[in-house]
N, C-alpha and C positions, 0 to 999 in steps of 0.2 A: 126656209131657211135654219138652218142649224148653225152655231156658231164652234168650232172648237178655242175651248178656253186655253191661251198661251199664257203661259208664263211670267211675268218680266220680273226683273231682278228691281227691289227698289231703291233710288238714290239715296245716298248717304249724305245728311246732311252733319258739314264739320262746322267748326268755330271761326277762322281765320277771317273771314271776310265783314260779321259783324255781326252784332246781335239783328238789326237793321233786318239782313241780311237770311239771317234764320226762320224768323216772323213772315214775310213775303214767299219763302220755302214754304212754307205750314200752311200761310193761304192758299198757296199754290195747290196744292198733291188737293187741299177739301176740297179746291174747285173744281178740279180733276175729275175727284170722287165723285160728285156730284151732278157730273155734267154741265156745270158751264164752264165753256171750255173758251166761248174770245172774253172772257174778264177772265177768268184763268191764262191766255196769250198776257194780254197789259202787266196783269202781275211780273209773269214771269221773266216779262222783257227787264220789268222795272231789276227786279232781285240778278237779271246779269248783266245791267249796268253799273248797281251799285255793289256787287264785286271787282267786274274790273277796274276800278276808279279805286279798289282797299286795299287789295292784292294783284293788282295788275295784270296781265292779257291769259297770262301762263300761269294762273295758276286752278292748281286741281278745286276748290271750290266754283272759278270761272268756265271750267268743265263738266259740272254735275251742274250748271246754269245751262247749262247750253242743251244740254241730254234732257235737263226736262222742259225746256221751250221745242226740243224736235219731240221731244217721247207728246205732246200738243197737238203740234201739227202732223205728225204722225195719223192722231188717234181721227182728225178729223180729213184727214185723207189726203191732208197737202203737202203730197210727197217730195215735190221740188224745191220746197223750203226746208223741208226736217233733213234731207239729207245731208247734208254741208254743214248745219250743224252738231250733228251726229260723228260725223267727221271728223271737223274741227274739236269736242271733246274729246275720241278715239284721240289726236296726234299729242295735246296736254297731258292724257296721262300718257301713253308709251314712253315720252321725253319727262314726265315729272317721276313717275314710278317704275320704272321701266315696263319692258318686250311683257314682260311675266305676272303680273299685279293680276289681283281678280278683279279692280275695279277696271282694268282691260278690256277683262274679259267678256264682266256687263258692257260694254260699249259696243263693244265684239260679236256680242248676242243681237240687243236692240238694230243696227245695223243691221243684221239679217233679216233681224223683224221684218224691216222695211222693206227692201228686199222679193223677203218674201210675200209678200202681203200686192207685192207688185206681179207676181210671176215669174221673177227674176230670180229664180230656182240654180240657175248655174255660178250667180255671184252669195246668191247665199249660203250657197254650200260649209262651201272650205271658211265662212268665220264662226258661225255654229261647231265645226269642228274645233276653232282651234281656239274660237271658245272651251268647250269640253275639255282642250286638254293643261290648258290653262287652269279652271276648276280643277283639273284633278289630281294636278302637278304639286298645284298651293296649295289645298282642301285637300284632298285627299278621296280617293276613289266612293267614298259612302258622306257624303256633304249633303246635302240638299241643293246648292245647288250646282253641283251637277246634274242630280237631277233633272234638276229646272234645262239645262242643257240638252242631255238626253230632248227630255222629255218633244224642248224645239224641235234638233233632229228631226222626231218621231214625224212632223207636227209636219215636218216639210218631205218624209219620203209623202207620210199618207196622201198628199193632195196630189202629191207624182204618179198616187194607185201602187205605189211598190210600199204597199201591204207589206210582205215578209220582211222587207229592212226596216219598218216601223214595229212590229212587233215584238220583237225583242229587245229597243233602246223601251217600249216600254214600262214592257213587263220590267226591266232591265227600273227602269224611275220609279217603280209604286214600291219596289223591292228595298229602293236606297229608302223614299222620304216614306215610309214606313219603318222601319230601323232607327232611322237618325228621329225623324217628330213624335214615335206615337202610335197604335193604330184608329186610331181616334185624331188626327189632326187635318185642320183644312185642307191645307195639302195632299194629303194620299186621296183628298176626296178630289181636288181638280185631278190628280194622275190617274187614282180608278175611271171616270169620266173619260178622258182621252180614250184608253184603253175600250173602253165600251162603244164610242163612236168607233172604231175602228171594223172593233165587230157586228155594232150598225150596219158600217156602211159595205158592208161584205156581208148582212142578210142574215149573219151568223146572231138570231133575236137573243137563242136560249144561253149564250152566250154573253151578251150583251145588258138582259135584265137585271142580271144579280148583281153586275158588276153597280150598273146608273144603281139600281136600289137602294147596297147598299154606301152610294157614294150621299144619295139625297139623304138617311139616316146621320152617313157623320155629318156630315155640312146642319141639320135640323139640330143636332142634341151640340155640336156649338158653337155656333151664331147664332140661336136660336129658330123659333117656324116664321120668320115675318122679313128675316135678309132677304137681300136681291142675290148671293147666290144660294137661295135654298128658292127661288123663283128659273133659275137657271138649270138646274138640276130640274126640276119639276120641266120644265120643256122641254127634255132632253128623252124624259121618259115618252114625254106627249108624243112627243116626232119615233118612237118607236114603236106607240100605238096607232101612231099614222102609219107609219110604212106597211106597217100589217093590213091594216084596214078595220082597225079597231075602234073603229070615231067616238064611240060611248065611254071608252073607258079612256082615251085623250082628250077631251075636249072638257072637265072638268080639272084635271092636272093645264091646260095650258088657262084655265081662267082664273087660276088658284094662281097661275105663274103671273098675269097682268095686273091678279088685285094688290099681289106681294109688292111687285114695281112699282105701279101705285105707289102703293102706301110708305115704299124705304124711301125711294129715289124723286118724286113727282109724279104728274101727268106729263111733262112735257119731255124726258130723262129720252136720251137713243134706249135705252134702254127696254123703257116701255112699246120702246115703237116697234122694236123685234119681239115684244109681244102679242101686239093689236096683229104684226104679221104675220108670228105663225098663226095664231086661230083665225085667220082671213084664209089664209090656205087650207085650216081646217073644213068649216065650209067653205072652200072653194070644190075639192076634192067628193064633193056631198052630191056636188050642184047647187050651194044654197047660194045664189050670188048674190043675192038680195040683203043676207046676213054679212058677205064677205069687204064688200063693199065700200060699203062705212070706214071695214076697221082698215083697210089701205089704202086712203084715203089720212087718214086720220094719221096713222103710222106713217106717210108721205110726208106729212106737216107738221108732226115731229121731229123729222130727221132734214127736212130742211132749215126748219127755224137751225136746230143744234148742233148741222154739222155742217150748215150751209148748201145749195146748191148742186154745184158739184159733186159731191164725197160719193165715192162707189155706193154706200146702203143707202143713196136718193137712186140710184141707177139701177142695183136688187127691187124698191121702190115702184119704183116705174115699172118694169123690165112683168111685173106680179100681178102692177092690174089692170096693167095690157094684154098682158092672158088672160085674166079676167072677161075680158069687155069677147077676144080675141074666143074665147071660150064659146060665148052668146051670137058669135057672127058678130058684132060690132067693128063694123074691119076699119071704118072710119075713127072711131076711136083710138080705135089702139095703138094703128100706125105709125103718129104722133108721137108714142110717147113709146112704144123699141126705139123709134130713131133719137129721142131725147136720149134714152139710156144707152144706145150704141155711143153719141158725142159723148158722156161723158162717161162711159168704161175707158174710147180711148184715148184722151185727155190726160185722164190720172191714172191707167195701168201701161197704156202706150197699145198700138196698133194687134199686138203679137201676144197679147193677154188672151187663158180658157177664158175670162168673163166675156169677151168680144165673140171669142167664138158661139158663146153660147146661146147673147144677143143675136147673132148673125144667121143662125142658124132658128132663131126663135120667131124674126124678122122673115124669113126664107118661107116657114111656116106658112107663115101669114099669106103672105103672096100666094102659094100652088095649093089656098083653099078660095084663092078667088079665082084658081086659074091660068094668075099669072105666070106659065112657069118659063122663061126668058126672063122673068127676073130674081126666077127665086133659084133655078142652079147658082147660077155664081156664087150667092150669097152662101149657101150650099158650099163647092167646092173653096171657099174661102175660109170659110169655119173648116171643113176637112183639116188641113191643109194649117192651120193654125195651133189645134192641137197638136194634127201630128210634130210641126215641129216642139212645140213648147214640154205639152207632154212624152212624146214617143210612140215610134206606133204602132205597142202595143196595152197604150190606155185605155180602160170601157166608157172616156166619152170620143174616145178617136171609134170606137165600134156604134154608139150613138150615130154620132154624124155620119159613116157610111151606112146604115141601115137607114138614117130620114131620107139620102139622099138613092138608094136604092127603092127606096120607097118614093118617090116622086120622080124615075125612070117608069117602076112596074107600075103598079099601081093607076098614074093618072096621065101614062103617056108608053104604058103597053111595051115597054122594050126591058121587053124579058132577058135575053144573053145578058145585056149592059147589067140590067140588077139582081139579075145569080151569081156572079162570082162578090159583088159587094154584102151581099148579103152572107153570105156563107165565111165572107172575112171576118166579119162584127162576130160572127157567130165561134168561132177561134181565136178572138181576142176576149171576149166571153170566159168564155170556155175557164181558158189560160189563167187569167186574168184573177176571175172571180171563181171559179170550180164552175162544174157541173151541175152543181144544183142549186144555182141563186138565179131567182125571182126575174134575173134582165136577159137570163140565157136559155128561160120558158120565152120570150116575151120574143129571141130571133129564133126560134125554133118554129114558134108562132108562125110568122113573120116569110120565115124560106117555106113553108109547107104552100103560102096564101100562093104563091104565083104557077102552083104544080097545081092547087084544087081546082084555079082557075086556066088550066092549060086542060082540062079530061086529066091528070096522068095522076091519080086518084092509091095508087099501090105505092107513093112516094108519103106525098101529103099526108097517110093516116099516119106511117110511126109520128113521123114530126109534133103529129098536134096529139098524139096520146102522150110522147113524152114531156111537151110540154106544160100541157095538164096535168100529169102525176107533182113535173116541179108546182106549181102550182101551190096546188094542191099540197106539199107537205110542208115547205116553203110558209105558208099568207096563212094554212089551215082551208078549211072548207065549202066556207059562205066568203071567201073575199071578191070582188068586184072582177079580177080577174080568171078569174076559176069560170063566172059566169061565162066571159066571153069569149074562153076556154070551148066551154059546155056545146057554146050554137054556135061552135067554126065545127066541130068534129062532128055535130049531128044534121050541119050543112050535109058534111062531105055525105055522113051514111044517107039525107034526100036523094041525091044525089044517085047514091049505090043502090037507088032503092030499099035503101035495110030500116022502114019507116018505124018498126016498130022500137026501135036500138035510137031513132034519132027525135023518138018523144019522151023517153025517158032521161033523157039528156036535155031538152029543151024546157020539160016540168022542172027538172032540177034546176035548170039556169033559171028561170023566172020565180022560181023560189026563193033562188039570191036576192033576186033584181027586189027581189019584195021586199025581205028584208031591211035592205038597204034604204027603202023610201021611205 
């Protein structure tokens, strides 16, 4: 899993509530920084009590304490507790400072982030937009806080797959930050990182890599080689290499990221869990299940201890560990982990969140792989319905759900006529959303070719296999495992049409790729 770096406006500590309040707030922020959330909540509650007693319930210092406590709950996925605190903080600031004050923009921004994290995109967007308007009016269009607001609004569009809307906002955020703070400021590195992630998610790897590298260089220079932000930057570059199947390049970056996080934050910090999870994913991708399992388990233990058993990060960890067991056909171990993951996400994020759809899809795959088609199909359909509602009918995740449902109908039940339009719609969505040369488009082409191949419609299947191969080679390089899969499928078609010499060449090349990857 790859975390996008959200920019939070830091609380400002005033003097009205007294020295004790200032000291308590400083302790809260230090505990927050080191991931000691439970202790931080206790101190934040005490700070709120001190402020209310010293200056009354409607003072801006009370609003700051409310904000800090909300931020702590938010960080632990306790959204129900956080929301009324953010709302009360916002109300105090609007009344005391006026609706157009920068502190009001901060409250709006953080409340928007709360909704954003829960997938309530329609609720988040107007808050982000109002926050942006206030900062632009109060501080001018080139202020760093405007860049923060642009970045967060871009993240919202990015998460909804609206890359064309996100890109100019990220770019403007980078430009403002560079102009206001200089080209070597850590905030510039954050903005570059987020723009790189956008390109990464679109498989525009050549555009993403130099931005990641520049972000890393800035962070190392400004903060030193052992800072947690350096670990985050290394993690993202490693993820880029992992996405391209360049596992040998990714591994040392993930390992260095983990070492930095452990050294700078301690072995039980949530960021350490993230690094462990990502290194485990790398081993998982290579079929090195014995190496992956203890990393997933340690990651899960850290998140449960630091964030509580019902945090969405715990659900992510459970899901990934389930996928590991699933990949090894250990279905009895995988199922309860998927189910617990699903229960956490439904409780924390609501039944219509995209992460719920992801888990439903994975649980459906588990049942499908055991031949339990009647249990799998309604889960696939519910997953598809959630994604269409939450993300819109043209989001790439909708394409994934359509593809999986088609595979259930076609591969497992031979329902070719029902499967074909789902594959075609999946392909159309991905081409529109991601461009014609994206690896996911190649996967769709390959899947659409398969039913034609199996029905002996070789003339229809062959150009789809060939285009799929060309895309994967261009996007991922000639030695990627997906290229080997494509070569094997095209070779099978050549065998079926008595072109054995051509088939043998493809089979040999595929075998060479597989040997490299062992």
